[in-house]
C-alpha positions in Angstrom: 0.1 -0.3 0.2 0.8 3.1 -0.6 0.3 6.8 1.6 -0.3 9.9 0.4 -0.6 12.2 3.1 -1.4 15.9 1.8 -1.4 19.4 3.3 -5.2 20.2 4.4 -8.6 18.9 3.6 -8.5 21.6 0.5 -4.7 20.4 -0.4 -5.6 20.3 -4.3 -2.6 20.9 -5.3 -0.5 17.9 -3.1 -3.9 16.3 -4.0 -2.8 16.6 -7.7 0.7 16.0 -7.9 0.7 13.2 -5.6 -2.3 12.1 -8.3 -0.1 12.7 -11.6 2.5 10.4 -10.2 0.6 7.5 -9.2 -1.3 7.5 -12.3 2.3 7.9 -14.4 3.2 4.7 -12.7 0.3 2.4 -13.2 -0.9 2.5 -8.8 -4.2 1.2 -8.9 -6.8 3.0 -6.9 -7.2 0.4 -4.4 -3.4 0.5 -3.3 -3.2 4.3 -1.7 -4.5 5.2 1.5 -4.9 8.9 1.5 -5.1 11.3 4.6 -4.6 14.4 5.9 -1.5 15.8 7.8 -2.5 16.3 11.6 -5.6 13.5 11.3 -3.9 10.0 10.0 -5.9 6.9 10.7 -4.1 3.5 11.1 -4.6 1.7 7.6 -7.6 -1.2 9.5 -6.1 -4.6 8.2 -2.7 -3.4 9.5 -0.7 -3.1 6.3 2.8 -0.9 6.4 2.6 2.1 3.4 5.2 2.3 0.8 7.0 5.3 -0.6 5.3 6.8 -3.4 7.1 6.2 -6.3 9.3 8.3 -8.6 7.1 9.2 -11.4 9.1 8.6 -14.6 11.6 11.6 -16.5 9.6 14.1 -18.7 7.0 11.5 -18.3 3.3 13.7 -18.2 -0.4 13.8 -19.5 -3.4 15.4 -20.0 -6.9 15.4 -19.0 -10.0 18.1 -20.0 -10.5 20.7 -18.1 -13.8 20.2 -17.2 -12.4 17.3 -14.9 -10.0 19.5 -13.0 -12.7 22.2 -12.7 -14.4 19.5 -11.2 -12.1 18.2 -8.8 -11.3 21.4 -7.8 -14.4 21.6 -6.4 -15.2 17.9 -5.4 -12.0 18.1 -3.6 -13.4 20.4 -1.2 -16.3 18.4 0.2 -16.4 16.2 3.8 -17.0 13.2 2.7 -13.4 11.1 3.5 -13.1 9.3 0.6 -13.3 12.1 -1.6 -9.6 11.5 -2.9 -9.8 8.4 -3.5 -13.2 8.4 -5.8 -11.3 11.9 -7.6 -8.0 9.4 -8.1 -10.0 6.7 -8.9 -12.2 8.9 -12.2 -8.6 10.3 -13.1 -7.4 6.5 -14.1 -10.5 6.1 -15.4 -10.8 9.7 -18.1 -6.9 8.9 -19.0 -7.7 5.3 -20.3 -10.9 7.3 -21.5 -10.8 11.0 -22.4 -15.1 10.8 -23.1 -16.0 9.6 -19.5 -16.0 13.3 -18.9 -19.0 12.9 -21.5 -21.1 9.9 -19.4 -23.6 12.0 -17.5 -25.1 7.8 -17.1 -21.7 6.7 -15.4 -21.9 6.1 -12.2 -18.7 7.1 -11.1 -19.3 10.7 -12.5 -22.1 11.2 -10.9 -21.2 10.7 -7.5 -18.4 13.2 -7.4 -20.5 15.5 -9.3 -23.1 15.2 -6.7 -20.0 15.9 -4.3 -19.4 19.0 -6.2 -23.3 19.9 -6.7 -23.0 20.3 -2.8 -19.6 22.0 -2.4 -21.2 25.2 -4.9 -24.3 24.9 -3.3 -22.0 25.9 0.6 -20.0 28.2 -0.8 -23.6 30.0 -2.3 -24.8 30.1 1.1 -21.7 31.3 2.6 -21.8 34.3 0.2 -25.5 34.6 1.2 -25.3 34.4 5.1 -22.8 35.8 6.4 -23.7 38.3 8.3 -20.7 40.9 9.8 -20.9 43.0 13.1 -19.2 45.7 13.9 -16.3 46.2 16.3 -14.4 49.6 17.8 -10.8 48.5 17.9 -9.1 51.9 19.0 -7.6 52.5 15.2 -10.9 52.2 13.8 -13.6 49.6 13.3 -13.3 45.5 12.8 -15.9 43.3 11.6 -16.5 40.1 12.5 -18.7 37.1 11.1 -19.7 33.5 11.9 -20.1 31.0 9.9 -20.5 27.0 10.0 -20.0 25.8 6.7 -20.6 22.0 6.2 -17.5 21.6 3.5 -14.2 23.0 3.4 -14.8 25.8 1.5 -13.4 28.7 3.6 -10.0 29.2 2.1 -11.6 28.8 -1.6 -14.2 31.3 0.0 -12.2 34.4 0.8 -11.3 35.6 -2.6 -14.5 36.2 -3.0 -14.9 38.3 0.6 -11.6 39.8 0.0 -12.8 41.9 -3.5 -16.2 42.3 -2.5 -14.9 43.8 1.1 -11.8 45.3 0.0 -12.0 48.3 1.7 -13.0 46.8 5.3 -11.1 45.0 7.6 -12.4 42.0 8.8 -12.5 38.5 10.0 -14.5 35.0 10.0 -14.5 32.6 12.6 -15.5 29.5 11.4 -15.0 26.1 13.1 -11.9 25.1 11.7 -10.4 27.8 10.2 -10.8 31.6 10.4 -9.5 34.4 8.1 -9.0 37.5 8.4 -8.7 40.4 6.1 -6.8 44.4 7.1 -7.2 46.1 4.2 -4.2 44.8 1.8 -3.2 41.0 3.4 -5.6 38.1 4.0 -4.2 35.4 6.4 -5.5 32.7 8.2 -5.8 31.4 12.6 -7.7 28.7 13.8 -11.1 27.3 14.3 -13.2 29.2 16.9 -16.3 29.1 19.1 -19.1 30.3 18.5 -19.0 32.8 21.5 -15.9 34.6 19.6 -18.2 36.5 17.5 -20.0 39.4 18.8 -23.7 39.8 19.9 -26.2 42.1 17.7 -24.6 45.9 17.0 -27.2 49.1 16.2 -27.0 49.0 12.6 -28.8 45.6 12.7 -31.8 47.7 14.3 -31.8 49.5 11.2 -31.8 46.3 8.7 -34.5 44.8 10.7 -36.5 47.6 9.9 -35.8 47.9 6.6 -36.2 43.7 6.3 -39.9 44.1 8.1 -40.5 47.6 5.6 -39.7 45.6 2.1 -41.7 41.6 3.6 -44.8 41.7 1.5 -47.3 38.8 1.8 -48.5 38.8 -0.9 -45.7 37.3 -2.5 -44.4 34.6 0.4 -43.4 30.7 -0.6 -42.2 29.9 2.5 -41.3 26.3 0.9 -39.2 28.4 -1.4 -37.7 30.2 1.5 -37.0 27.6 3.3 -34.9 25.9 0.1 -32.9 28.9 -0.4 -32.5 29.4 3.1 -33.1 26.5 5.6 -33.1 26.9 9.1 -29.6 26.0 10.2 -28.5 29.6 8.7 -31.1 31.5 10.2 -29.1 31.5 13.8 -26.2 33.8 11.8 -29.3 36.5 10.3 -30.1 39.7 12.5 -33.3 39.6 10.1 -34.0 36.1 10.6 -35.7 36.3 14.5 -38.3 38.8 12.3 -39.1 35.4 10.0 -41.7 33.6 12.2 -43.6 36.2 13.3 -43.9 38.1 10.0 -44.7 34.6 8.0 -47.7 34.1 11.0 -49.1 37.9 10.6 -48.9 37.0 6.1 -52.3 36.0 5.9 -53.7 39.1 7.7 -51.3 41.6 6.0 -52.7 40.5 2.6 -56.9 40.3 3.8 -56.0 43.9 4.9 -54.4 44.9 2.1 -57.1 43.7 0.2 -60.3 44.9 2.4 -58.2 48.7 2.2 -57.7 48.2 -2.2 -60.6 50.2 -4.4 -63.2 48.4 -4.7 -62.3 48.2 -8.4 -58.8 46.9 -8.0 -57.6 43.6 -8.8 -56.5 41.0 -6.2 -53.1 42.3 -4.8 -50.6 39.8 -6.5 -46.3 39.8 -6.8 -46.4 42.7 -9.5 -50.2 44.9 -8.2 -49.2 44.7 -3.6 -49.1 47.9 -2.9 -45.5 49.2 -3.1 -43.4 50.5 0.0 -41.3 53.9 0.3 -37.8 51.9 0.2 -38.1 50.9 -3.3 -35.2 53.3 -4.8 -32.9 51.8 -1.7 -33.9 48.3 -2.6 -33.2 48.0 -6.1 -30.1 50.0 -4.9 -28.9 47.1 -3.0 -29.4 44.9 -6.1 -27.6 46.2 -8.0 -24.8 46.9 -5.8 -25.3 42.8 -5.3 -25.2 42.3 -8.5 -22.1 44.2 -9.1 -19.9 41.4 -7.4 -21.9 38.4 -9.0 -20.5 35.0 -9.6 -23.1 33.1 -10.2 -21.0 31.6 -14.3 -17.9 31.9 -15.3 -18.6 35.1 -17.3 -17.7 37.4 -14.7 -14.3 36.7 -15.4 -13.4 38.0 -18.5 -15.7 40.8 -18.6 -15.3 44.2 -17.6 -18.5 45.0 -15.4 -22.2 43.7 -14.5 -24.4 45.3 -16.4 -27.2 45.9 -14.6 -30.6 47.2 -16.3 -31.6 50.9 -16.1 -34.4 53.3 -16.3 -37.9 54.7 -14.2 -38.3 52.3 -11.3 -42.5 52.4 -11.2 -41.9 52.1 -15.5 -44.9 49.9 -17.2 -43.3 48.7 -20.0 -39.9 46.9 -19.4 -37.2 45.4 -22.4 -35.4 42.4 -22.3 -32.3 42.4 -24.2 -29.7 39.2 -24.7 -27.5 40.8 -23.3 -24.5 43.8 -23.0 -22.7 43.8 -25.9 -18.7 45.6 -26.1 -19.6 49.3 -25.5 -22.2 48.5 -23.3 -19.6 46.2 -21.0 -16.8 49.1 -21.0 -19.9 51.4 -20.1 -21.8 50.0 -17.7 -25.1 50.6 -19.2 -27.5 48.5 -21.4 -28.1 49.3 -25.4 -25.4 52.3 -25.4 -23.5 50.6 -28.9 -24.5 50.6 -32.5 -27.4 48.3 -31.9 -28.7 50.7 -29.1 -28.5 53.2 -31.3 -30.7 51.1 -33.8 -33.1 50.9 -30.8 -33.3 53.9 -29.8 -33.9 54.8 -33.2 -37.2 52.7 -33.7 -38.8 53.5 -30.3 -39.3 57.2 -31.8 -40.6 56.1 -35.0 -43.0 53.8 -33.1 -43.7 57.0 -30.6 -42.4 55.0 -27.8 -40.9 56.3 -25.3 -38.0 54.8 -23.8 -36.8 57.4 -20.7 -40.2 56.5 -19.8 -39.2 52.3 -20.2 -37.2 49.8 -18.2 -34.3 48.8 -20.2 -32.4 45.4 -19.2 -30.6 41.8 -20.3 -31.3 38.6 -20.0 -27.4 37.8 -19.0 -25.6 40.6 -17.4 -22.3 40.0 -18.4 -21.2 40.2 -21.8 -19.8 36.3 -23.3 -17.0 37.3 -26.1 -14.5 35.3 -27.8 -11.0 37.1 -28.8 -10.0 37.8 -32.0 -7.1 40.0 -32.0 -7.9 43.6 -30.4 -11.8 43.0 -31.2 -13.9 41.3 -28.3 -16.8 39.0 -31.2 -19.9 38.5 -29.3 -21.0 34.2 -28.3 -24.7 33.7 -27.8 -25.4 33.2 -24.2 -25.7 29.0 -23.5 -28.0 28.1 -21.4 -26.5 27.3 -17.5 -25.3 30.8 -18.3 -29.0 32.2 -18.8 -30.3 30.3 -16.1 -27.6 31.4 -13.3 -28.7 34.8 -14.6 -32.4 34.3 -14.3 -32.1 35.2 -10.7 -30.9 39.1 -11.2 -34.2 39.0 -13.8 -36.6 37.9 -11.7 -35.8 40.3 -8.6 -35.3 43.1 -11.2 -39.2 42.3 -12.3 -40.5 42.0 -9.0 -39.1 45.2 -8.4 -40.3 47.1 -11.5 -43.5 45.0 -11.4 -44.2 46.4 -15.6 -47.5 46.2 -17.5 -45.5 44.8 -20.6 -42.5 43.1 -20.9 -41.1 43.1 -24.2 -38.3 40.2 -25.1 -36.1 41.0 -27.4 -35.1 38.2 -29.8 -35.0 34.3 -28.5 -32.4 34.4 -25.5 -34.4 37.6 -23.8 -37.5 35.2 -24.2 -35.8 32.1 -22.8 -35.0 33.3 -19.6 -38.7 35.3 -18.5 -40.8 32.7 -19.8 -38.0 29.6 -18.8 -38.5 27.3 -22.1 -37.4 28.0 -25.6 -39.6 29.8 -27.9 -40.0 30.1 -31.4 -39.9 33.4 -32.2 -42.3 33.5 -35.2 -44.8 31.3 -33.5 -45.2 34.0 -31.1 -44.6 37.8 -32.4 -46.5 40.0 -32.7 -49.2 38.6 -29.7 -49.8 39.1 -25.9 -48.3 36.4 -23.6 -49.9 36.5 -20.3 -47.7 35.8 -17.2 -48.7 34.8 -14.1 -48.1 38.0 -11.9 -50.2 39.5 -13.8 -48.6 40.7 -16.8 -48.3 40.5 -20.4 -44.8 39.5 -22.0 -44.5 39.8 -26.5 -41.8 38.7 -27.8 -40.0 40.5 -31.1 -36.6 39.5 -32.7 -32.9 41.6 -30.5 -32.0 44.9 -32.8 -28.4 43.1 -33.3 -30.0 41.1 -36.1 -31.3 43.7 -38.1 -27.6 44.4 -38.4 -27.0 41.4 -39.5 -28.8 41.1 -42.2 -26.3 41.7 -44.8 -29.0 42.8 -47.4 -29.6 46.5 -47.5 -33.7 45.8 -48.4 -33.9 42.4 -46.2 -32.9 45.6 -43.5 -35.1 47.6 -44.4 -37.9 45.7 -44.2 -37.4 43.8 -41.4 -36.6 46.9 -40.1 -40.0 48.1 -40.5 -41.4 44.7 -39.3 -39.8 45.7 -35.9 -41.1 49.5 -35.9 -44.7 48.1 -36.4 -44.1 45.6 -32.8 -42.7 48.5 -30.9 -46.8 50.4 -32.0 -48.1 47.5 -31.5 -46.6 47.5 -27.2 -47.2 51.2 -27.7 -50.9 50.7 -28.5 -51.5 48.3 -26.1 -50.0 50.0 -23.4 -51.9 52.8 -24.0 -55.0 50.7 -23.8 -53.8 49.5 -20.3 -53.3 52.9 -18.8 
């Protein structure tokens, strides 16, 4: 037997180097004992471990990038067998490179389940860490307590240093603590919950805001618990309000209905009375989106391009994604496509200044060709990852009409692929009481090589927008 001792439970580099050497010398998976420094356990069968054999000189091999990315996530799981599982998968992928494409493979599925649990834990840490302020004499320091399910703290540190770069903060967890002084990240030993401070005065303000924006007409307890399990509630100051808010939701909704005008429809997610915090809620949502890492597109993009326009707009346009100039400017529809869009709106008699404009995907996806960045259509996982932001915008704006510009926008809005030719020019009722309209994206017009065809399609696009404007006037 060969024993491999890794520096830590999340030591991907150590595992990778050892796995490469083992694979090159054809050591089978069942001949290796994996452990972590400081927590080694004796072999149950009393077998002696032999040193790792040296790798053959100048020997190397490659694996698909998808395997590397999967292993980097799965190795953070608390499953004791994760190192052995990953090595077994490495041997299988090396023997059959297409193994990573076999979604029915039981070993691959098991490792993917580990990675999925890790990614969810990373997301929960980012969502539910709450800092509390301490005055240390030389300025404030912010302390947070969190209990992750897996070994994600070091892997997640970069997110917090980028998000809270100007703060001095510490995140305490049972396994390891991380500290940021504004310039350098350091690690410390694990801590206990009692080492974190109690509530600070700012939390009273936050709880007041949270209670003010709570909308009983939108309450879905099952969905809430799915996204925010009870185990995280003790870290969240607003969680103390949730039981009473949920208990009183039905009464509050009934009161809203009773005080509404007799001719008004029953409140829904889009028609329930607004609070006075709509601007603050939108700004908080936009600020959060600026640090979005839900999909890989955030890496090469310059910035998140969020929606803009009046927050009481009755008309909302959804495009596909920002283009090159939008990515640089940080605003939607300001490049050549935006100019064509403005021209068409003006010709149709629709005032863009009174509409809210956003995109289904908030980061620019492109392929670098020399100095040029060429547009690439977002994939389905990228559309799904960004749909959360779009849904929040729709819930805040509550438009009467939503116009999807192109197939990507239509898919993001309706949650399924649609054919523009079959849905164009007619209203599609939505669950929340609004209407969806589908038309082409103005970039489609720019790509048409034939000037006559371009003029014909632009006239049809203007006709679609004019129809939307007339419908909006009829609903007013």
